[in-house]
C-alpha positions as CSV (number, residue, x, y, z in Angstrom):
1,M,95.9,20.3,92.6
2,K,97.9,20.1,95.9
3,E,99.8,17.1,94.6
4,L,100.7,18.9,91.4
5,H,101.4,22.4,92.7
6,G,101.7,21.9,96.5
7,R,105.4,21.6,96.7
8,R,105.9,25.1,95.4
9,W,102.6,26.9,96.4
10,E,100.7,27.3,99.6
11,I,96.9,26.9,98.6
12,M,94.1,27.8,100.9
13,D,90.6,29.0,100.9
14,F,90.2,32.8,101.7
15,Y,86.8,34.4,102.4
16,G,84.8,32.6,99.9
17,G,87.5,32.4,97.3
18,W,91.1,30.7,97.0
19,I,94.5,32.2,97.1
20,A,97.9,30.6,96.4
21,Y,101.3,32.1,97.4
22,R,104.8,30.8,96.6
23,R,106.7,28.9,99.3
24,Q,109.9,30.5,97.9
25,P,109.0,33.9,96.2
26,W,110.6,34.8,92.8
27,S,112.4,38.2,92.5
28,P,110.4,41.3,91.3
29,T,112.2,41.2,87.9
30,A,110.6,37.9,87.1
31,A,107.3,39.7,86.8
32,R,108.2,40.9,83.2
33,F,107.9,37.0,82.3
34,G,104.5,36.9,84.0
35,V,105.8,35.3,87.2
36,S,103.7,36.1,90.2
37,N,104.2,35.3,93.8
38,V,100.5,35.6,94.7
39,L,97.4,34.3,92.9
40,G,93.6,34.8,93.9
41,A,90.5,33.1,92.2
42,D,86.8,32.7,93.0
43,D,87.0,29.0,92.4
44,L,89.5,26.2,92.2
45,E,89.2,25.6,88.5
46,D,90.4,29.2,87.9
47,L,93.2,28.8,90.4
48,A,94.4,25.7,88.8
49,R,94.4,27.5,85.4
50,Q,96.5,30.3,86.9
51,L,98.8,27.9,88.5
52,D,99.3,26.2,85.2
53,E,99.9,29.5,83.5
54,Q,102.5,30.3,86.0
55,N,104.3,26.9,85.3
56,Q,104.5,28.2,81.6
57,A,105.8,31.8,82.8
58,E,108.5,30.0,84.9
59,S,109.5,28.0,81.9
60,R,109.9,31.0,79.7
61,R,111.8,32.9,82.4
62,K,114.2,29.9,82.9
63,S,114.8,29.4,79.2
64,R,115.8,33.1,78.8
65,Y,117.9,33.1,82.0
66,P,119.4,29.5,82.5
67,P,121.1,29.0,85.8
68,P,124.8,29.7,85.6
69,A,127.2,26.8,85.0
70,N,128.6,25.3,88.1
71,L,132.2,26.7,88.3
72,S,133.6,24.1,90.8
């Protein structure tokens, strides 16, 4: 899981469960696309599922608002 998500997320055990937080947070406006900056789960399987869902949410957000064209 760290190989797949570890570049963008810090993943750690937390009082018997697991948390992941983004290394570079998204703006609050991205929340309307389902993008979160912090996730929590009781087990690694659930956390992995949530991280996969975040990848999908990021893709939805990026497809609606692609990066601006380079003006240089």
